[in-house]
C-alpha positions, 0 to 999 in steps of 0.5 A: 453523531454519525460514524466518521468515514475512514477513507483510503489513501490514493495520491502519492501512494509510493511516497508515503512513509508507510506505503500501506494500503490500509487505511490512509486518509485522503480527500474523497474526490480523488479522480486519479484512483479510478484511472488506476483501476484497469480491469486486468488480471494479475499475472500468476504468482509462480509461473515465470512464463505467465501471460502479461496482464496487459495482453489478456485484459482490457485496459483504459486507453493509454497514449499512443506514444506510451503504448509504442514505448511499452511494446518496444520495451516489452520485446526488448525485455524478452530478447535481452540476455545480458543481466545488466542490460535486461535490468536497464530495460526493466527499469525503463519498462516499469517507469512507463507502466507506472506513469500510465498507472498500470501498476500490476503490469509493472509488478508482473515484469519485476516478478519475472526478473526476480524469478530469473535472478533469484536475488533478494533485492529483486524479490523485494522490488517485485513484492513492493510493486505488487503491494503498490498495485494492491493499494490502488486496486478497487475490484475485490477479486483483483485486490485479493490476487495482487495481495497473493502475488505480493505475499509470495514475493515477500515470502522469498524476501523473508526466507533470506531476511527474516529480520526485515521488519518493513517487508514483514509488516507489508507481508502481514497486511496482505492477509487482510484480504485473505481467508486468514485475516487474523494472520495480519495481527499475528505477524504484526505482533511478531514484528513488535516482539522483535522490535517493540518500537517499530513504527510501522507495526504499531501504526498498522495495529491501530489501523486494524483496530479502527477497521474492526470497530475496536475504537477503544483499542485503537485509541490506546495504540495510537496514543502509545505510538505518539508517545514514542513518535510524537511527530507522526501526524498520520497517527494523530489523525487516526487518533482523532478519528478513533475518538470521534467514533467513540463520541469524544468530540472535544478530544477528537477536535483537539487532535485534529486541530493539532494536525492542522497546525503541525502536519506538512502532508497536504492530504493529511491536513485536508482530511483533518480539516474535513473531519473537523468541519464535520464534527463542528456542524 
């Protein structure tokens, strides 16, 4: 039996409970993901005066009305000095950028604002913005740069809120494309030391086991997760994937069929159906 393909979640990225980029299951023929890959360079993660990525690299075309809105709001962002008004402009600008799938440009302005205010909630918003862009990026170099930017913002958050486990999980995952990938496991384990039932950390450790080909360990981790959170159908789907890769077809199908019966997420159900059909061939 061929190894079951592990796909990456793209659609509804921001709406997923775990907001994680590694891995989430999707339908393979997702056309929106390609549209989000704009051949642009991420802004420098430390220089507040870093150049907007949109002005330095070619983008896939955006509508004329969207570009006009971006130009206007970008100028207003730099011209506005009142903090409350500047935040309102920022909110509008990032909304337009995200609607145009320019996630790293949105994150760039979030980071500029955070560096001005130096407030933890603003650093967190910028970190999540870069993390979202990181999850969509396909180009390896761009993916690494976005992860670095997210990591720098999360570091600011964790200095102020070391017990922010959600931020620490995402911080950990930025290391998966770094020169120190084992730091991802290290920081996830730190979260679990502090909070043994942390759902995000448990899930991502299982995912990392899949990615490293340690399917026995992945099965153990997803079973442990489901013992605590039996309604986590994404974990159940990944358990099915792990069992399939171990050649345990009947057990894998049992988990996949359970996902098909109970999951509410359309993407999860579609992937479970695809894998189940493949195993039954």
